Structure formats: C-alpha cells, structure tokens
ZADO-1210 file (C-alpha; in nm, 4 decimals, padded with zeros to 6 digits):
<atoms>
<atom x="06.9360" y="09.7563" z="09.9604" code="MET" pos="1"/>
<atom x="06.5775" y="09.6343" z="09.9914" code="LEU" pos="2"/>
<atom x="06.4641" y="09.9795" z="09.8734" code="LEU" pos="3"/>
<atom x="06.6976" y="09.9567" z="09.5741" code="ILE" pos="4"/>
<atom x="06.5725" y="09.6081" z="09.4800" code="VAL" pos="5"/>
<atom x="06.2116" y="09.7325" z="09.5099" code="ALA" pos="6"/>
<atom x="06.2986" y="10.0257" z="09.2832" code="HIS" pos="7"/>
<atom x="06.4402" y="09.7858" z="09.0246" code="HIS" pos="8"/>
<atom x="06.1266" y="09.5694" z="09.0526" code="TYR" pos="9"/>
<atom x="05.9320" y="09.8635" z="08.9110" code="VAL" pos="10"/>
<atom x="06.1700" y="10.0461" z="08.6752" code="VAL" pos="11"/>
<atom x="06.3613" y="09.7531" z="08.5228" code="ASN" pos="12"/>
<atom x="06.0679" y="09.5262" z="08.4471" code="SER" pos="13"/>
<atom x="05.8827" y="09.7110" z="08.1733" code="GLY" pos="14"/>
<atom x="05.6162" y="09.8343" z="08.4154" code="LEU" pos="15"/>
<atom x="05.7179" y="10.2002" z="08.3670" code="THR" pos="16"/>
<atom x="05.7995" y="10.1892" z="07.9955" code="ASP" pos="17"/>
<atom x="05.6339" y="10.4597" z="07.7856" code="ALA" pos="18"/>
<atom x="05.3707" y="10.2082" z="07.6807" code="SER" pos="19"/>
<atom x="05.3881" y="10.0093" z="08.0061" code="GLY" pos="20"/>
<atom x="05.0895" y="09.9070" z="08.2143" code="VAL" pos="21"/>
<atom x="05.1516" y="10.1631" z="08.4898" code="ILE" pos="22"/>
<atom x="05.1334" y="10.4678" z="08.2649" code="TYR" pos="23"/>
<atom x="04.8416" y="10.3300" z="08.0652" code="SER" pos="24"/>
<atom x="04.6360" y="10.3952" z="08.3797" code="ASN" pos="25"/>
<atom x="04.8610" y="10.5820" z="08.6258" code="PRO" pos="26"/>
<atom x="04.5865" y="10.6714" z="08.8740" code="MET" pos="27"/>
<atom x="04.4645" y="10.3165" z="08.9298" code="SER" pos="28"/>
<atom x="04.5213" y="10.1653" z="09.2740" code="ALA" pos="29"/>
<atom x="04.7669" y="09.9116" z="09.1267" code="ARG" pos="30"/>
<atom x="04.9731" y="10.1775" z="08.9519" code="SER" pos="31"/>
<atom x="04.9835" y="10.4059" z="09.2556" code="ILE" pos="32"/>
<atom x="05.0922" y="10.1131" z="09.4740" code="PHE" pos="33"/>
<atom x="05.3767" y="10.0231" z="09.2384" code="LEU" pos="34"/>
<atom x="05.4864" y="10.3841" z="09.1901" code="LEU" pos="35"/>
<atom x="05.5117" y="10.4341" z="09.5670" code="ILE" pos="36"/>
<atom x="05.6670" y="10.0877" z="09.6140" code="PHE" pos="37"/>
<atom x="05.9459" y="10.1671" z="09.3682" code="GLY" pos="38"/>
<atom x="06.0126" y="10.5307" z="09.4543" code="ALA" pos="39"/>
<atom x="06.2974" y="10.4814" z="09.7016" code="TRP" pos="40"/>
<atom x="06.5927" y="10.3475" z="09.5033" code="GLY" pos="41"/>
<atom x="06.7810" y="10.6777" z="09.4926" code="LYS" pos="42"/>
<atom x="06.7186" y="10.7226" z="09.8650" code="THR" pos="43"/>
<atom x="06.8981" y="10.3909" z="09.9152" code="GLY" pos="44"/>
<atom x="07.1917" y="10.4999" z="09.7011" code="ILE" pos="45"/>
<atom x="07.2238" y="10.8283" z="09.8912" code="ASN" pos="46"/>
<atom x="07.2163" y="10.6450" z="10.2270" code="CYS" pos="47"/>
<atom x="07.4844" y="10.4029" z="10.1077" code="PHE" pos="48"/>
<atom x="07.7209" y="10.6844" z="10.0058" code="VAL" pos="49"/>
<atom x="07.6465" y="10.8925" z="10.3175" code="LEU" pos="50"/>
<atom x="07.7469" y="10.5933" z="10.5318" code="ILE" pos="51"/>
<atom x="08.0684" y="10.5618" z="10.3298" code="THR" pos="52"/>
<atom x="08.1489" y="10.9313" z="10.3664" code="GLY" pos="53"/>
<atom x="08.0667" y="10.9394" z="10.7374" code="TYR" pos="54"/>
<atom x="08.3155" y="10.6655" z="10.8212" code="PHE" pos="55"/>
<atom x="08.5799" y="10.7222" z="10.5548" code="MET" pos="56"/>
<atom x="08.6321" y="11.0924" z="10.6339" code="CYS" pos="57"/>
<atom x="08.8242" y="10.9754" z="10.9432" code="LYS" pos="58"/>
<atom x="08.9778" y="10.6727" z="10.7814" code="SER" pos="59"/>
<atom x="09.1936" y="10.5904" z="10.4832" code="GLN" pos="60"/>
<atom x="09.1315" y="10.3522" z="10.1992" code="ILE" pos="61"/>
<atom x="09.3845" y="10.0743" z="10.1666" code="THR" pos="62"/>
<atom x="09.4905" y="09.8766" z="09.8632" code="VAL" pos="63"/>
<atom x="09.3280" y="09.5716" z="10.0210" code="LYS" pos="64"/>
<atom x="08.9937" y="09.7477" z="10.0772" code="LYS" pos="65"/>
<atom x="08.9865" y="09.8715" z="09.7211" code="PHE" pos="66"/>
<atom x="09.0807" y="09.5361" z="09.5746" code="PHE" pos="67"/>
<atom x="08.8088" y="09.3650" z="09.7784" code="LYS" pos="68"/>
<atom x="08.5544" y="09.5848" z="09.6017" code="LEU" pos="69"/>
<atom x="08.7216" y="09.5420" z="09.2643" code="LEU" pos="70"/>
<atom x="08.7565" y="09.1649" z="09.3042" code="PHE" pos="71"/>
<atom x="08.3887" y="09.1316" z="09.4004" code="GLU" pos="72"/>
<atom x="08.2772" y="09.3397" z="09.1028" code="LEU" pos="73"/>
<atom x="08.4948" y="09.1526" z="08.8537" code="GLU" pos="74"/>
<atom x="08.3965" y="08.8129" z="08.9947" code="PHE" pos="75"/>
<atom x="08.0250" y="08.8716" z="08.9407" code="TYR" pos="76"/>
<atom x="08.0722" y="09.0446" z="08.6054" code="ASN" pos="77"/>
<atom x="08.2696" y="08.7549" z="08.4595" code="ILE" pos="78"/>
<atom x="08.0854" y="08.4642" z="08.6216" code="VAL" pos="79"/>
<atom x="07.7353" y="08.5927" z="08.5427" code="ILE" pos="80"/>
<atom x="07.8282" y="08.6833" z="08.1850" code="TYR" pos="81"/>
<atom x="07.9675" y="08.3354" z="08.1145" code="PHE" pos="82"/>
<atom x="07.6684" y="08.1650" z="08.2803" code="ILE" pos="83"/>
<atom x="07.4325" y="08.3481" z="08.0450" code="PHE" pos="84"/>
<atom x="07.6666" y="08.2910" z="07.7505" code="LEU" pos="85"/>
<atom x="07.7168" y="07.9161" z="07.8043" code="LEU" pos="86"/>
<atom x="07.3461" y="07.8588" z="07.8760" code="SER" pos="87"/>
<atom x="07.2620" y="08.0185" z="07.5415" code="GLY" pos="88"/>
<atom x="07.0512" y="08.2865" z="07.7063" code="TYR" pos="89"/>
<atom x="07.2788" y="08.5638" z="07.5781" code="GLU" pos="90"/>
<atom x="07.4574" y="08.5596" z="07.2394" code="PRO" pos="91"/>
<atom x="07.8263" y="08.6419" z="07.2265" code="PHE" pos="92"/>
<atom x="07.9183" y="08.9990" z="07.1392" code="SER" pos="93"/>
<atom x="08.2513" y="09.1780" z="07.1610" code="ILE" pos="94"/>
<atom x="08.0893" y="09.4761" z="07.3309" code="LYS" pos="95"/>
<atom x="07.9338" y="09.2723" z="07.6139" code="GLU" pos="96"/>
<atom x="08.2502" y="09.0635" z="07.6546" code="PHE" pos="97"/>
<atom x="08.4630" y="09.3774" z="07.6959" code="VAL" pos="98"/>
<atom x="08.2061" y="09.5228" z="07.9398" code="LYS" pos="99"/>
<atom x="08.2256" y="09.2102" z="08.1544" code="CYS" pos="100"/>
<atom x="08.6061" y="09.2307" z="08.1688" code="ILE" pos="101"/>
<atom x="08.6337" y="09.6031" z="08.2355" code="LEU" pos="102"/>
<atom x="08.5220" y="09.7090" z="08.5840" code="PRO" pos="103"/>
<atom x="08.4341" y="10.0569" z="08.4564" code="ILE" pos="104"/>
<atom x="08.2903" y="10.1236" z="08.1131" code="TYR" pos="105"/>
<atom x="08.1127" y="10.4561" z="08.1651" code="SER" pos="106"/>
<atom x="08.1219" y="10.7501" z="08.4024" code="VAL" pos="107"/>
<atom x="07.7604" y="10.8577" z="08.4321" code="SER" pos="108"/>
<atom x="07.4938" y="10.6865" z="08.6425" code="VAL" pos="109"/>
<atom x="07.6435" y="10.3364" z="08.6484" code="ASN" pos="110"/>
<atom x="07.6595" y="10.2964" z="09.0261" code="PHE" pos="111"/>
<atom x="07.9239" y="10.0271" z="09.0719" code="THR" pos="112"/>
<atom x="08.1849" y="10.1678" z="08.8347" code="GLY" pos="113"/>
<atom x="08.1323" y="10.5220" z="08.9594" code="CYS" pos="114"/>
<atom x="08.1509" y="10.4090" z="09.3220" code="PHE" pos="115"/>
<atom x="08.4929" y="10.2533" z="09.2555" code="LEU" pos="116"/>
<atom x="08.6163" y="10.5805" z="09.1049" code="LEU" pos="117"/>
<atom x="08.4670" y="10.7785" z="09.3928" code="PHE" pos="118"/>
<atom x="08.6392" y="10.5421" z="09.6368" code="TYR" pos="119"/>
<atom x="08.9745" y="10.6271" z="09.4774" code="LEU" pos="120"/>
<atom x="08.8960" y="10.9980" z="09.5226" code="CYS" pos="121"/>
<atom x="08.8473" y="10.9653" z="09.8999" code="ILE" pos="122"/>
<atom x="09.2141" y="11.0307" z="10.0033" code="PRO" pos="123"/>
<atom x="09.2096" y="11.3557" z="09.8051" code="PHE" pos="124"/>
<atom x="08.8662" y="11.4521" z="09.9390" code="LEU" pos="125"/>
<atom x="08.9959" y="11.3924" z="10.2914" code="ASN" pos="126"/>
<atom x="09.2942" y="11.6185" z="10.2266" code="THR" pos="127"/>
<atom x="09.0538" y="11.8873" z="10.1078" code="LEU" pos="128"/>
<atom x="08.8023" y="11.8737" z="10.3942" code="ILE" pos="129"/>
<atom x="09.0713" y="11.8556" z="10.6641" code="HIS" pos="130"/>
<atom x="09.2276" y="12.1757" z="10.5295" code="HIS" pos="131"/>
<atom x="08.8971" y="12.3639" z="10.5347" code="LEU" pos="132"/>
<atom x="08.7600" y="12.5412" z="10.8378" code="ASN" pos="133"/>
<atom x="08.3961" y="12.4851" z="10.9337" code="GLU" pos="134"/>
<atom x="08.2715" y="12.7965" z="10.7558" code="LYS" pos="135"/>
<atom x="08.4465" y="12.6992" z="10.4327" code="GLN" pos="136"/>
<atom x="08.3084" y="12.3450" z="10.4628" code="HIS" pos="137"/>
<atom x="07.9534" y="12.4832" z="10.4872" code="ILE" pos="138"/>
<atom x="08.0150" y="12.7134" z="10.1914" code="GLN" pos="139"/>
<atom x="08.1423" y="12.4183" z="09.9881" code="LEU" pos="140"/>
<atom x="07.8278" y="12.2161" z="10.0706" code="ILE" pos="141"/>
<atom x="07.6037" y="12.5097" z="09.9764" code="LEU" pos="142"/>
<atom x="07.7846" y="12.5660" z="09.6469" code="LEU" pos="143"/>
<atom x="07.7887" y="12.1975" z="09.5521" code="ALA" pos="144"/>
<atom x="07.4236" y="12.1565" z="09.6571" code="SER" pos="145"/>
<atom x="07.3189" y="12.4568" z="09.4509" code="PHE" pos="146"/>
<atom x="07.4908" y="12.3150" z="09.1440" code="ILE" pos="147"/>
<atom x="07.3526" y="11.9647" z="09.1811" code="TYR" pos="148"/>
<atom x="07.0307" y="11.9788" z="09.3870" code="ILE" pos="149"/>
<atom x="06.8826" y="12.3117" z="09.2713" code="PHE" pos="150"/>
<atom x="06.9481" y="12.2544" z="08.9019" code="PHE" pos="151"/>
<atom x="06.8523" y="11.8882" z="08.9381" code="GLY" pos="152"/>
<atom x="06.5159" y="11.9610" z="09.0999" code="THR" pos="153"/>
<atom x="06.3654" y="12.2832" z="08.9690" code="VAL" pos="154"/>
<atom x="06.1658" y="12.2349" z="08.6456" code="PRO" pos="155"/>
<atom x="06.3148" y="12.3949" z="08.3323" code="LYS" pos="156"/>
<atom x="06.6617" y="12.3779" z="08.4899" code="PHE" pos="157"/>
<atom x="06.8935" y="12.0826" z="08.4433" code="SER" pos="158"/>
<atom x="07.2321" y="11.9438" z="08.5369" code="VAL" pos="159"/>
<atom x="07.4058" y="11.6535" z="08.3657" code="THR" pos="160"/>
<atom x="07.4071" y="11.3783" z="08.6259" code="MET" pos="161"/>
<atom x="07.7391" y="11.2168" z="08.7096" code="ASN" pos="162"/>
<atom x="07.7568" y="10.9779" z="09.0035" code="TYR" pos="163"/>
<atom x="08.1272" y="11.0305" z="09.0747" code="VAL" pos="164"/>
<atom x="08.0917" y="11.4034" z="09.1347" code="SER" pos="165"/>
<atom x="07.7521" y="11.3600" z="09.3050" code="TRP" pos="166"/>
<atom x="07.9048" y="11.1118" z="09.5501" code="PHE" pos="167"/>
<atom x="08.1653" y="11.3770" z="09.6298" code="CYS" pos="168"/>
<atom x="07.8826" y="11.6161" z="09.7232" code="VAL" pos="169"/>
<atom x="07.7349" y="11.3526" z="09.9569" code="LEU" pos="170"/>
<atom x="08.0842" y="11.3000" z="10.1014" code="PHE" pos="171"/>
<atom x="08.1039" y="11.6710" z="10.1883" code="PHE" pos="172"/>
<atom x="07.7673" y="11.6483" z="10.3675" code="ILE" pos="173"/>
<atom x="07.8471" y="11.3279" z="10.5582" code="ALA" pos="174"/>
<atom x="08.1956" y="11.4437" z="10.6565" code="SER" pos="175"/>
<atom x="08.0563" y="11.7709" z="10.7950" code="TYR" pos="176"/>
<atom x="07.8150" y="11.5741" z="11.0131" code="ILE" pos="177"/>
<atom x="08.1061" y="11.3642" z="11.1436" code="ARG" pos="178"/>
<atom x="08.3656" y="11.6380" z="11.1853" code="LEU" pos="179"/>
<atom x="08.1458" y="11.9062" z="11.3403" code="TYR" pos="180"/>
<atom x="07.9103" y="11.7458" z="11.5983" code="PRO" pos="181"/>
<atom x="07.6015" y="11.9477" z="11.6899" code="LYS" pos="182"/>
<atom x="07.3236" y="11.8874" z="11.9417" code="LYS" pos="183"/>
<atom x="07.0775" y="11.8899" z="11.6542" code="LEU" pos="184"/>
<atom x="07.2637" y="11.6065" z="11.4846" code="PHE" pos="185"/>
<atom x="07.2030" y="11.3864" z="11.7900" code="GLU" pos="186"/>
<atom x="06.8305" y="11.4654" z="11.8235" code="ASN" pos="187"/>
<atom x="06.6680" y="11.1336" z="11.7295" code="THR" pos="188"/>
<atom x="06.3101" y="11.2643" z="11.7610" code="LEU" pos="189"/>
<atom x="06.3818" y="11.5585" z="11.5310" code="PHE" pos="190"/>
<atom x="06.5259" y="11.3351" z="11.2603" code="TRP" pos="191"/>
<atom x="06.2435" y="11.0829" z="11.2988" code="ALA" pos="192"/>
<atom x="05.9921" y="11.3614" z="11.2342" code="MET" pos="193"/>
<atom x="06.2009" y="11.5052" z="10.9511" code="ALA" pos="194"/>
<atom x="06.2256" y="11.1605" z="10.7912" code="MET" pos="195"/>
<atom x="05.8491" y="11.1044" z="10.8144" code="LEU" pos="196"/>
<atom x="05.7769" y="11.4496" z="10.6690" code="ILE" pos="197"/>
<atom x="06.0210" y="11.3941" z="10.3822" code="SER" pos="198"/>
<atom x="05.8770" y="11.0491" z="10.3048" code="ILE" pos="199"/>
<atom x="05.5231" y="11.1891" z="10.3161" code="THR" pos="200"/>
<atom x="05.6165" y="11.4712" z="10.0786" code="LEU" pos="201"/>
<atom x="05.7771" y="11.2152" z="09.8480" code="SER" pos="202"/>
<atom x="05.4593" y="11.0049" z="09.8400" code="VAL" pos="203"/>
<atom x="05.2512" y="11.3164" z="09.7728" code="VAL" pos="204"/>
<atom x="05.4878" y="11.4182" z="09.4935" code="SER" pos="205"/>
<atom x="05.4683" y="11.0743" z="09.3290" code="VAL" pos="206"/>
<atom x="05.0885" y="11.0682" z="09.3373" code="VAL" pos="207"/>
<atom x="05.0556" y="11.4339" z="09.2299" code="SER" pos="208"/>
<atom x="05.3014" y="11.3954" z="08.9433" code="CYS" pos="209"/>
<atom x="05.1285" y="11.0738" z="08.8331" code="ALA" pos="210"/>
<atom x="04.7991" y="11.2661" z="08.8196" code="TRP" pos="211"/>
<atom x="04.9559" y="11.5629" z="08.6376" code="LEU" pos="212"/>
<atom x="05.1326" y="11.3281" z="08.3981" code="GLY" pos="213"/>
<atom x="04.8018" y="11.1607" z="08.3120" code="SER" pos="214"/>
<atom x="04.6627" y="11.5034" z="08.2149" code="LYS" pos="215"/>
<atom x="04.9569" y="11.6173" z="08.0036" code="ILE" pos="216"/>
<atom x="05.0423" y="11.2670" z="07.8751" code="HIS" pos="217"/>
<atom x="05.3894" y="11.2577" z="08.0321" code="SER" pos="218"/>
<atom x="05.5521" y="10.9918" z="08.2498" code="ASN" pos="219"/>
<atom x="05.6653" y="11.2189" z="08.5326" code="ILE" pos="220"/>
<atom x="05.5537" y="11.0333" z="08.8468" code="ALA" pos="221"/>
<atom x="05.9106" y="11.0061" z="08.9782" code="PHE" pos="222"/>
<atom x="06.0017" y="11.3642" z="08.8825" code="ARG" pos="223"/>
<atom x="06.1169" y="11.4681" z="09.2314" code="PHE" pos="224"/>
<atom x="06.2628" y="11.1361" z="09.3482" code="VAL" pos="225"/>
<atom x="06.3936" y="10.9815" z="09.0261" code="THR" pos="226"/>
<atom x="06.7549" y="11.1042" z="09.0477" code="ASP" pos="227"/>
<atom x="06.9804" y="11.0928" z="09.3514" code="SER" pos="228"/>
<atom x="07.0301" y="11.4700" z="09.3367" code="ASN" pos="229"/>
<atom x="06.6624" y="11.5684" z="09.3381" code="THR" pos="230"/>
<atom x="06.5606" y="11.7516" z="09.6546" code="PHE" pos="231"/>
<atom x="06.3337" y="11.4854" z="09.8046" code="LEU" pos="232"/>
<atom x="06.5753" y="11.1983" z="09.7293" code="ALA" pos="233"/>
<atom x="06.8414" y="11.3986" z="09.9149" code="VAL" pos="234"/>
<atom x="06.6226" y="11.4855" z="10.2160" code="THR" pos="235"/>
<atom x="06.5008" y="11.1251" z="10.2361" code="ASN" pos="236"/>
<atom x="06.8594" y="11.0020" z="10.2358" code="GLY" pos="237"/>
<atom x="06.9979" y="11.2552" z="10.4831" code="VAL" pos="238"/>
<atom x="06.7056" y="11.2345" z="10.7291" code="CYS" pos="239"/>
<atom x="06.6971" y="10.8542" z="10.7193" code="SER" pos="240"/>
<atom x="07.0734" y="10.8378" z="10.7670" code="PHE" pos="241"/>
<atom x="07.0608" y="11.0780" z="11.0630" code="MET" pos="242"/>
<atom x="06.7722" y="10.8930" z="11.2281" code="PHE" pos="243"/>
<atom x="06.9313" y="10.5494" z="11.2066" code="PHE" pos="244"/>
<atom x="07.2736" y="10.6887" z="11.3011" code="LYS" pos="245"/>
<atom x="07.1266" y="10.7976" z="11.6330" code="ASN" pos="246"/>
<atom x="06.9426" y="10.4737" z="11.7119" code="LEU" pos="247"/>
<atom x="07.1092" y="10.2736" z="11.9851" code="LYS" pos="248"/>
<atom x="07.1265" y="09.9277" z="11.8287" code="ILE" pos="249"/>
<atom x="07.3266" y="09.6573" z="12.0002" code="ARG" pos="250"/>
<atom x="07.6053" y="09.4808" z="11.8161" code="GLN" pos="251"/>
<atom x="07.4354" y="09.2167" z="11.6021" code="SER" pos="252"/>
<atom x="07.6175" y="08.9345" z="11.4248" code="LYS" pos="253"/>
<atom x="07.3026" y="08.8733" z="11.2182" code="PHE" pos="254"/>
<atom x="07.2886" y="09.2334" z="11.0918" code="ILE" pos="255"/>
<atom x="07.6631" y="09.2471" z="11.0249" code="ASN" pos="256"/>
<atom x="07.6568" y="08.9191" z="10.8315" code="THR" pos="257"/>
<atom x="07.3793" y="09.0442" z="10.6029" code="PHE" pos="258"/>
<atom x="07.5369" y="09.3894" z="10.5771" code="ALA" pos="259"/>
<atom x="07.8617" y="09.2391" z="10.4480" code="ALA" pos="260"/>
<atom x="07.6737" y="09.1006" z="10.1473" code="SER" pos="261"/>
<atom x="07.4472" y="09.3940" z="10.0561" code="THR" pos="262"/>
<atom x="07.6890" y="09.5218" z="09.7928" code="PHE" pos="263"/>
<atom x="07.6912" y="09.1710" z="09.6503" code="GLY" pos="264"/>
<atom x="07.3112" y="09.1810" z="09.6277" code="VAL" pos="265"/>
<atom x="07.3422" y="09.4878" z="09.4050" code="LEU" pos="266"/>
<atom x="07.6190" y="09.3388" z="09.1913" code="LEU" pos="267"/>
<atom x="07.4192" y="09.0214" z="09.1277" code="ILE" pos="268"/>
<atom x="07.0622" y="09.1350" z="09.0670" code="HIS" pos="269"/>
<atom x="07.1532" y="09.4559" z="08.8772" code="ALA" pos="270"/>
<atom x="07.4497" y="09.3056" z="08.6951" code="ASN" pos="271"/>
<atom x="07.3448" y="09.3726" z="08.3361" code="SER" pos="272"/>
<atom x="07.0524" y="09.4276" z="08.1005" code="ASP" pos="273"/>
<atom x="07.0486" y="09.0516" z="08.0456" code="THR" pos="274"/>
<atom x="07.0129" y="08.9876" z="08.4194" code="MET" pos="275"/>
<atom x="06.7327" y="09.2443" z="08.4402" code="ARG" pos="276"/>
<atom x="06.5539" y="09.0780" z="08.1495" code="GLN" pos="277"/>
<atom x="06.5930" y="08.7332" z="08.3069" code="TRP" pos="278"/>
<atom x="06.4835" y="08.8287" z="08.6602" code="ILE" pos="279"/>
<atom x="06.2082" y="09.0837" z="08.6157" code="TRP" pos="280"/>
<atom x="06.0621" y="08.9999" z="08.2765" code="LYS" pos="281"/>
<atom x="06.1177" y="08.6320" z="08.2043" code="ASP" pos="282"/>
<atom x="06.1317" y="08.4712" z="08.5485" code="THR" pos="283"/>
<atom x="05.9108" y="08.6880" z="08.7700" code="LEU" pos="284"/>
<atom x="05.7017" y="08.8380" z="08.4879" code="ASN" pos="285"/>
<atom x="05.6240" y="09.1589" z="08.6759" code="ASN" pos="286"/>
<atom x="05.4138" y="09.2968" z="08.3923" code="VAL" pos="287"/>
<atom x="05.2013" y="08.9818" z="08.3943" code="GLY" pos="288"/>
<atom x="05.1591" y="09.0059" z="08.7724" code="ALA" pos="289"/>
<atom x="05.0191" y="09.3601" z="08.7391" code="TYR" pos="290"/>
<atom x="04.6663" y="09.2326" z="08.6823" code="GLY" pos="291"/>
<atom x="04.6824" y="08.9714" z="08.9583" code="SER" pos="292"/>
<atom x="04.4953" y="08.9990" z="09.2870" code="ASP" pos="293"/>
<atom x="04.8237" y="08.8932" z="09.4480" code="LEU" pos="294"/>
<atom x="05.0209" y="09.1885" z="09.3080" code="LEU" pos="295"/>
<atom x="05.1314" y="09.3183" z="09.6500" code="ALA" pos="296"/>
<atom x="05.2368" y="08.9695" z="09.7607" code="LEU" pos="297"/>
<atom x="05.4258" y="08.9225" z="09.4321" code="HIS" pos="298"/>
<atom x="05.6045" y="09.2559" z="09.4754" code="ALA" pos="299"/>
<atom x="05.7097" y="09.2126" z="09.8386" code="PHE" pos="300"/>
<atom x="05.7821" y="08.8412" z="09.7964" code="GLY" pos="301"/>
<atom x="05.9984" y="08.8970" z="09.4877" code="SER" pos="302"/>
<atom x="06.2070" y="09.1688" z="09.6526" code="VAL" pos="303"/>
<atom x="06.2644" y="08.9684" z="09.9719" code="ILE" pos="304"/>
<atom x="06.3412" y="08.6488" z="09.7771" code="ALA" pos="305"/>
<atom x="06.5975" y="08.8232" z="09.5542" code="ILE" pos="306"/>
<atom x="06.7598" y="08.9894" z="09.8559" code="PHE" pos="307"/>
<atom x="06.7871" y="08.6611" z="10.0478" code="VAL" pos="308"/>
<atom x="06.9027" y="08.4491" z="09.7509" code="ILE" pos="309"/>
<atom x="07.1665" y="08.7032" z="09.6441" code="CYS" pos="310"/>
<atom x="07.2835" y="08.7371" z="10.0046" code="THR" pos="311"/>
<atom x="07.3284" y="08.3604" z="10.0370" code="LEU" pos="312"/>
<atom x="07.5209" y="08.3515" z="09.7082" code="ILE" pos="313"/>
<atom x="07.7511" y="08.6284" z="09.8273" code="ASP" pos="314"/>
<atom x="07.8030" y="08.4637" z="10.1663" code="MET" pos="315"/>
<atom x="07.9196" y="08.1525" z="09.9812" code="ALA" pos="316"/>
<atom x="08.1542" y="08.3650" z="09.7655" code="ARG" pos="317"/>
<atom x="08.3043" y="08.5306" z="10.0735" code="ILE" pos="318"/>
<atom x="08.3649" y="08.1983" z="10.2491" code="LYS" pos="319"/>
<atom x="08.4838" y="07.9909" z="09.9544" code="LEU" pos="320"/>
<atom x="08.6659" y="08.2457" z="09.7391" code="ILE" pos="321"/>
<atom x="08.7267" y="08.5841" z="09.9012" code="GLU" pos="322"/>
<atom x="08.8688" y="08.4670" z="10.2356" code="LYS" pos="323"/>
<atom x="09.1138" y="08.2110" z="10.0852" code="PRO" pos="324"/>
<atom x="09.2225" y="08.4629" z="09.8204" code="PHE" pos="325"/>
<atom x="09.2962" y="08.7376" z="10.0716" code="PHE" pos="326"/>
<atom x="09.4802" y="08.4977" z="10.2998" code="LYS" pos="327"/>
<atom x="09.7263" y="08.4606" z="10.0133" code="LEU" pos="328"/>
<atom x="09.7115" y="08.8378" z="09.9645" code="TRP" pos="329"/>
<atom x="09.8147" y="08.8959" z="10.3278" code="ASP" pos="330"/>
<atom x="10.1020" y="08.6544" z="10.2851" code="ARG" pos="331"/>
<atom x="10.2548" y="08.8051" z="09.9706" code="TYR" pos="332"/>
<atom x="10.1300" y="09.1628" z="09.9410" code="PHE" pos="333"/>
<atom x="10.3959" y="09.3254" z="10.1589" code="GLU" pos="334"/>
<atom x="10.6720" y="09.1968" z="09.9310" code="ARG" pos="335"/>
<atom x="10.4965" y="09.3198" z="09.6184" code="VAL" pos="336"/>
<atom x="10.4151" y="09.6527" z="09.7852" code="SER" pos="337"/>
<atom x="10.7784" y="09.7136" z="09.8821" code="GLU" pos="338"/>
<atom x="10.8957" y="09.6494" z="09.5247" code="LYS" pos="339"/>
<atom x="10.6266" y="09.8826" z="09.3899" code="TYR" pos="340"/>
<atom x="10.7257" y="10.1610" z="09.6302" code="LYS" pos="341"/>
<atom x="11.0913" y="10.1276" z="09.5307" code="LEU" pos="342"/>
<atom x="10.9975" y="10.1504" z="09.1637" code="LEU" pos="343"/>
<atom x="10.7664" y="10.4468" z="09.2288" code="GLU" pos="344"/>
<atom x="11.0380" y="10.6304" z="09.4226" code="ASN" pos="345"/>
<atom x="11.2901" y="10.5734" z="09.1439" code="LYS" pos="346"/>
<atom x="11.0513" y="10.7107" z="08.8820" code="ILE" pos="347"/>
<atom x="10.9616" y="11.0120" z="09.0936" code="CYS" pos="348"/>
<atom x="11.3275" y="11.0826" z="09.1660" code="LYS" pos="349"/>
<atom x="11.4136" y="11.0638" z="08.7976" code="LYS" pos="350"/>
<atom x="11.1279" y="11.2967" z="08.7053" code="LEU" pos="351"/>
<atom x="11.2038" y="11.5243" z="09.0035" code="LYS" pos="352"/>
<atom x="10.8600" y="11.4753" z="09.1534" code="ILE" pos="353"/>
<atom x="10.8524" y="11.5450" z="09.5246" code="SER" pos="354"/>
</atoms>
C-alpha cells in the first residue's frame, strides 16, 4: 500500500502531466528520483491480488466477507463525498452523486469496483481450477499471459486493459503456486535474487524510457511498469510475493492491525478526483515541492503521513462502526438467509433450474 500511495504521489499530482515539471526536464536528478519513486503502484496492485488468489483458491467467499468490503467502500464513498459537498469544496452534480452511491460505475481500471466484481467471480474460478489437471492449469496461465502480458508489453501491440479479467489471470497464477507446491517455490534466496533483478530492470527501464522520451518528445518513462499487465510489473509482483511468502515472520499483532486497514487507506486517499486534487495539489502541493531542496523528505514524509492518517481513520471506523454493525449482522443474518434460500428454491423449482 505504501508503494501505491507513492505512485499516486507522482501520477495524481500534476507532476507527470504532459506539461508537468517532470517531463519538462525528465533527465534531471529530481525527475529521475520522482519517476523511480512512483514506479511501483502496479506492483502493489499485483501483490494485493496475488495474496487474495493464493488464499482464496482454498477458501470460499461468504456473504459476510463480501458485504464487509462493500460496506467499507460505500461508507467512504458517501461520507467523503458529503464532506466535500457540505464544505463547499465540491459543487453538487448528479453524476458525482450517483457515483458516490453506486459501488461500481465502470469496469475498466477502477481498482475498487473491479476488485468487488472479481471477488464475486472467485467461486466460479475455484470450480474451474479444481477441475483442471496441472498441465491444463499451466496451459491456461500461458494462454492468459500471452493475451494480457505479451500484448500489453510489446510495443506496437496492445490489449484493452480490464482489471476484472486481469485479476482472474493473477488468480490463475497464485492458485497454481498454492495448489502445486514445488521446491523452487520455497527457495527464498532464488526469489530474493529474482526480485532484485526485476526491480533493477524496472529502474533501468524507467530511466532509459525517460531518456528516450526526451529525445522523441514522448512521456514514456513508465512504459514497461505503467500497467499491471506489463511484463516488469508482473515479474515485480510475482517475485516480491514469492519472496515475502517464504519469509518466516512471527505472528505480529502490530502488522495484522495495520494490514486490516490497508484497503481503507486506498479507499480514502484515492477516493475520487476531488480527493486527489485536495491531497496532492492543494494541500501537499507536490508540484510546488518539486523545486525544493527538501523534495525527497516531502515525498517520503507525505506518503508515510497519508498512510498513517488513513490507517488511524480506518481503525476508528472498524471499532466504532464496522464491529457494532456486524454484531447485529451475526444476530439477524441467519433468519434473512433462510428466507432468501426458500425464495430462491421456489423460483428455481418453478423455472425448472437444477
């Protein structure tokens, strides 16, 4: 999540706009620092989905799990929208009001909405992968990777990015790792070296593409890491996931407490265009900090501060709102669920659906 916040520090602040300060002098030390600093957002997204796939391929989603995600998303959408509206920071518009009410308003690269849809696909994905043999599973990964990674990486080729289907590809990869253990998968040193090599190649690609872009007048610094399905974003995600999966870390209440709120950090700081404007442009003034001698301190300090503040906000939401709400849920859900199942069975019987 820190990598994702750092990515947003750079790409959502005006720093990388066509006429932004980074691309006005892309080979300056300041620009190179920021380009490298913000290059890892898609790596973070890939890691997040790989973790989901690794655990959920041997588990089942429940109505409660799904509604926890949905409730969290809707809570922040509505509360943040009305805070900006009532403070006068954002004018009322039907479009933005509808967007704040609807949990999903597009199926493209909107992470939160697409993740909810992907989450609903997991039972069907599990049915698929558990009816494949290992060879078929590998063939499925190769086919899906060719469609998404090859066409998403090689210049002059293209694939229309869609997070729901891309998350399914990552699910196939993560589930293979879980379902078919190999000695190589447990080799921590190998994955540490692979991770370092992939990160190094990513840095080289960012600097090289920044240089090439300055010659051909094109903003292509993030060309090989900018989308989740580009080759280096995938290798960064997979190698990092494999390395940390193999680390022997003791149970930590501190880590688990922060981990429970990382999704909340995303939902708060990347909530809307208005939130991005308020955080990165008006409050932190990232573009103004570009010329400061304290640029690095501003960048690291801003990312850590946003992560900590959003985490504390989400911890408060969990304690004051989520836990009391789901206590009531536990008390009454079984009754509602039984009535729903009866109704569903009646409908299916009438329509002769087995």
